[in-house]
C-alpha positions in Angstrom: 0.0 0.0 0.0 1.5 3.3 -1.1 1.0 6.5 1.0 1.2 9.9 -0.6 3.8 11.8 1.3 3.2 15.2 -0.4 0.9 17.4 1.6 -0.2 20.7 0.0 -1.4 22.0 3.4 1.9 21.4 5.2 2.9 25.1 5.1 -0.5 26.1 6.6 0.0 23.5 9.3 3.5 24.9 10.1 2.1 28.4 10.3 -0.6 27.3 12.7 2.0 25.4 14.8 4.1 28.5 15.0 1.1 30.7 16.1 -0.5 28.2 18.4 2.6 26.5 19.8 1.5 23.0 18.9 0.0 21.4 15.8 -3.7 21.3 15.9 -5.0 17.7 16.0 -1.7 16.2 17.3 -1.2 14.2 20.5 0.0 17.4 22.1 -3.0 19.5 21.1 -6.1 17.4 20.5 -8.9 18.9 18.4 -11.9 20.3 20.2 -15.0 18.2 20.8 -17.6 19.0 18.2 -21.1 19.2 19.6 -24.7 20.2 18.8 -26.9 22.0 21.4 -30.6 22.4 21.0 -33.9 22.7 22.9 -36.6 20.0 22.5 -39.7 20.7 24.4 -38.9 21.0 28.1 -35.3 20.0 27.9 -32.0 20.9 26.3 -29.9 18.3 24.4 -26.2 18.2 24.0 -24.7 15.8 21.4 -21.0 15.5 21.4 -18.9 13.5 18.9 -16.4 11.3 20.7 -15.5 8.5 18.3 -13.0 6.0 19.6 -13.3 7.1 23.2 -13.7 4.4 25.8 -17.0 5.0 27.6 -15.3 4.5 30.9 -13.2 7.6 30.3 -16.2 9.9 29.8 -16.9 12.2 32.7 -20.0 14.5 32.9 -20.5 16.7 35.9 -22.2 19.8 37.1 -20.7 22.2 39.6 -21.8 25.7 40.5 -23.9 26.0 37.3 -21.1 24.7 35.0 -21.7 21.5 33.0 -18.3 19.9 32.2 -17.8 17.1 29.7 -14.4 15.4 29.7 -13.2 12.3 27.8 -9.9 10.7 26.9 -8.8 8.9 23.8 -5.7 6.8 24.2 -3.1 6.2 21.5 -1.8 3.1 19.9 -0.8 0.5 22.4 2.2 -0.7 20.4 4.8 2.1 21.0 7.3 0.4 18.8 5.1 0.8 15.7 6.4 2.9 12.9 4.0 5.7 12.3 3.0 6.4 8.6 0.2 8.8 9.4 -1.1 10.1 12.8 -4.3 12.0 12.1 -6.5 10.7 15.0 -5.9 13.0 18.0 -5.3 11.5 21.4 -5.5 13.0 24.8 -8.1 14.7 26.8 -11.1 16.4 25.3 -13.2 18.9 27.3 -16.2 21.2 26.8 -17.8 23.4 29.4 -21.3 25.0 29.2 -22.7 27.5 31.6 -26.1 26.5 32.8 -28.7 29.2 33.6 -31.0 29.4 36.6 -33.9 27.8 34.6 -32.6 24.2 34.5 -32.9 21.2 36.8 -29.4 20.0 37.6 -30.6 16.9 39.5 -32.5 15.7 36.3 -29.5 15.7 34.0 -28.6 12.3 32.4 -26.2 11.1 29.8 -25.8 8.2 27.4 -23.0 7.2 25.1 -23.7 5.2 22.0 -21.9 4.8 18.7 -19.3 7.4 19.5 -21.9 10.1 20.4 -22.4 11.4 23.9 -25.9 12.6 24.5 -26.6 14.8 27.6 -30.2 15.7 28.4 -30.7 18.8 30.6 -34.3 19.3 31.8 -35.8 22.7 32.2 -36.7 23.4 35.8 -40.5 23.4 36.6 -40.3 27.0 37.8 -38.9 28.0 34.4 -41.4 26.2 32.2 -44.1 28.2 30.5 -47.4 27.8 32.2 -50.9 28.9 31.4 -52.5 31.4 33.8 -56.3 30.8 34.4 -58.4 33.9 33.8 -61.3 34.4 36.1 -64.4 36.5 35.2 -65.5 39.2 37.5 -64.0 42.2 39.3 -60.3 42.2 40.0 -59.1 41.1 43.4 -57.8 43.9 45.7 -54.4 43.6 47.3 -54.4 44.5 51.0 -51.1 44.3 53.0 -49.5 41.8 50.6 -52.5 39.4 50.3 -55.1 39.0 47.6 -58.7 39.2 48.8 -62.0 38.9 47.1 -63.4 42.4 46.3 -66.9 41.4 47.7 -65.3 40.4 51.0 -63.6 43.8 51.4 -66.9 45.7 50.9 -68.7 43.6 53.6 
Protein backbone atom coordinates (compact mmCIF):
# COMPACT_ATOMS: atom_id res chain seq x y z
CA UNK A 1 0.00 0.00 0.00
CA UNK A 2 1.46 3.32 -1.05
CA UNK A 3 1.03 6.46 1.02
CA UNK A 4 1.18 9.86 -0.61
CA UNK A 5 3.84 11.83 1.28
CA UNK A 6 3.17 15.17 -0.44
CA UNK A 7 0.89 17.40 1.64
CA UNK A 8 -0.19 20.68 0.00
CA UNK A 9 -1.38 22.04 3.36
CA UNK A 10 1.90 21.42 5.18
CA UNK A 11 2.85 25.12 5.07
CA UNK A 12 -0.49 26.10 6.61
CA UNK A 13 0.01 23.50 9.35
CA UNK A 14 3.50 24.86 10.07
CA UNK A 15 2.12 28.41 10.32
CA UNK A 16 -0.62 27.26 12.69
CA UNK A 17 1.97 25.40 14.77
CA UNK A 18 4.11 28.54 15.05
CA UNK A 19 1.14 30.69 16.07
CA UNK A 20 -0.54 28.19 18.41
CA UNK A 21 2.58 26.54 19.78
CA UNK A 22 1.47 22.99 18.85
CA UNK A 23 0.05 21.43 15.76
CA UNK A 24 -3.73 21.25 15.94
CA UNK A 25 -4.96 17.69 16.02
CA UNK A 26 -1.72 16.17 17.27
CA UNK A 27 -1.22 14.22 20.45
CA UNK A 28 0.05 17.44 22.05
CA UNK A 29 -3.00 19.52 21.10
CA UNK A 30 -6.13 17.43 20.46
CA UNK A 31 -8.90 18.91 18.37
CA UNK A 32 -11.90 20.27 20.20
CA UNK A 33 -14.98 18.15 20.84
CA UNK A 34 -17.61 19.01 18.17
CA UNK A 35 -21.12 19.24 19.56
CA UNK A 36 -24.70 20.20 18.81
CA UNK A 37 -26.91 21.96 21.36
CA UNK A 38 -30.65 22.40 20.96
CA UNK A 39 -33.87 22.66 22.93
CA UNK A 40 -36.55 20.04 22.46
CA UNK A 41 -39.74 20.65 24.43
CA UNK A 42 -38.93 20.96 28.12
CA UNK A 43 -35.25 19.97 27.95
CA UNK A 44 -31.96 20.88 26.29
CA UNK A 45 -29.93 18.27 24.44
CA UNK A 46 -26.15 18.25 23.96
CA UNK A 47 -24.75 15.78 21.41
CA UNK A 48 -20.95 15.55 21.41
CA UNK A 49 -18.91 13.52 18.92
CA UNK A 50 -16.39 11.30 20.72
CA UNK A 51 -15.50 8.51 18.28
CA UNK A 52 -13.03 5.97 19.55
CA UNK A 53 -13.35 7.11 23.16
CA UNK A 54 -13.66 4.44 25.85
CA UNK A 55 -17.04 5.02 27.58
CA UNK A 56 -15.29 4.51 30.93
CA UNK A 57 -13.18 7.62 30.33
CA UNK A 58 -16.19 9.90 29.78
CA UNK A 59 -16.92 12.18 32.75
CA UNK A 60 -19.96 14.47 32.89
CA UNK A 61 -20.46 16.66 35.95
CA UNK A 62 -22.23 19.79 37.11
CA UNK A 63 -20.67 22.16 39.62
CA UNK A 64 -21.77 25.71 40.46
CA UNK A 65 -23.87 26.02 37.30
CA UNK A 66 -21.15 24.71 34.98
CA UNK A 67 -21.66 21.51 32.96
CA UNK A 68 -18.30 19.89 32.18
CA UNK A 69 -17.85 17.07 29.67
CA UNK A 70 -14.44 15.40 29.69
CA UNK A 71 -13.22 12.33 27.79
CA UNK A 72 -9.93 10.74 26.87
CA UNK A 73 -8.81 8.88 23.77
CA UNK A 74 -5.68 6.82 24.21
CA UNK A 75 -3.09 6.22 21.53
CA UNK A 76 -1.75 3.13 19.88
CA UNK A 77 -0.84 0.45 22.41
CA UNK A 78 2.23 -0.66 20.43
CA UNK A 79 4.76 2.14 20.99
CA UNK A 80 7.34 0.36 18.81
CA UNK A 81 5.13 0.79 15.72
CA UNK A 82 6.43 2.92 12.86
CA UNK A 83 3.97 5.75 12.27
CA UNK A 84 2.98 6.39 8.64
CA UNK A 85 0.15 8.82 9.44
CA UNK A 86 -1.14 10.06 12.79
CA UNK A 87 -4.32 12.04 12.15
CA UNK A 88 -6.52 10.74 14.98
CA UNK A 89 -5.87 13.01 17.96
CA UNK A 90 -5.33 11.45 21.36
CA UNK A 91 -5.47 12.99 24.78
CA UNK A 92 -8.12 14.71 26.84
CA UNK A 93 -11.09 16.45 25.26
CA UNK A 94 -13.18 18.88 27.30
CA UNK A 95 -16.16 21.21 26.83
CA UNK A 96 -17.82 23.40 29.43
CA UNK A 97 -21.26 24.96 29.24
CA UNK A 98 -22.66 27.54 31.64
CA UNK A 99 -26.11 26.54 32.83
CA UNK A 100 -28.71 29.19 33.58
CA UNK A 101 -31.03 29.35 36.57
CA UNK A 102 -33.89 27.78 34.64
CA UNK A 103 -32.58 24.21 34.54
CA UNK A 104 -32.94 21.18 36.83
CA UNK A 105 -29.37 19.99 37.58
CA UNK A 106 -30.63 16.91 39.45
CA UNK A 107 -32.47 15.65 36.35
CA UNK A 108 -29.46 15.69 33.98
CA UNK A 109 -28.64 12.33 32.43
CA UNK A 110 -26.15 11.13 29.81
CA UNK A 111 -25.82 8.23 27.38
CA UNK A 112 -22.96 7.19 25.10
CA UNK A 113 -23.75 5.23 21.95
CA UNK A 114 -21.88 4.75 18.67
CA UNK A 115 -19.29 7.40 19.54
CA UNK A 116 -21.87 10.08 20.39
CA UNK A 117 -22.40 11.35 23.93
CA UNK A 118 -25.94 12.65 24.52
CA UNK A 119 -26.56 14.78 27.61
CA UNK A 120 -30.15 15.74 28.39
CA UNK A 121 -30.67 18.79 30.61
CA UNK A 122 -34.26 19.29 31.79
CA UNK A 123 -35.80 22.73 32.21
CA UNK A 124 -36.75 23.42 35.85
CA UNK A 125 -40.47 23.36 36.60
CA UNK A 126 -40.34 27.00 37.75
CA UNK A 127 -38.87 28.04 34.37
CA UNK A 128 -41.41 26.21 32.21
CA UNK A 129 -44.07 28.21 30.48
CA UNK A 130 -47.42 27.84 32.19
CA UNK A 131 -50.93 28.90 31.43
CA UNK A 132 -52.54 31.37 33.82
CA UNK A 133 -56.25 30.82 34.36
CA UNK A 134 -58.35 33.92 33.75
CA UNK A 135 -61.31 34.44 36.10
CA UNK A 136 -64.37 36.48 35.16
CA UNK A 137 -65.55 39.22 37.50
CA UNK A 138 -64.03 42.21 39.28
CA UNK A 139 -60.31 42.18 40.01
CA UNK A 140 -59.07 41.10 43.42
CA UNK A 141 -57.79 43.86 45.69
CA UNK A 142 -54.38 43.64 47.28
CA UNK A 143 -54.38 44.47 50.98
CA UNK A 144 -51.15 44.28 53.00
CA UNK A 145 -49.55 41.84 50.58
CA UNK A 146 -52.51 39.43 50.34
CA UNK A 147 -55.09 39.04 47.61
CA UNK A 148 -58.70 39.16 48.83
CA UNK A 149 -62.01 38.90 47.06
CA UNK A 150 -63.44 42.37 46.26
CA UNK A 151 -66.87 41.44 47.69
CA UNK A 152 -65.31 40.41 51.04
CA UNK A 153 -63.62 43.82 51.42
CA UNK A 154 -66.95 45.69 50.95
CA UNK A 155 -68.73 43.59 53.60
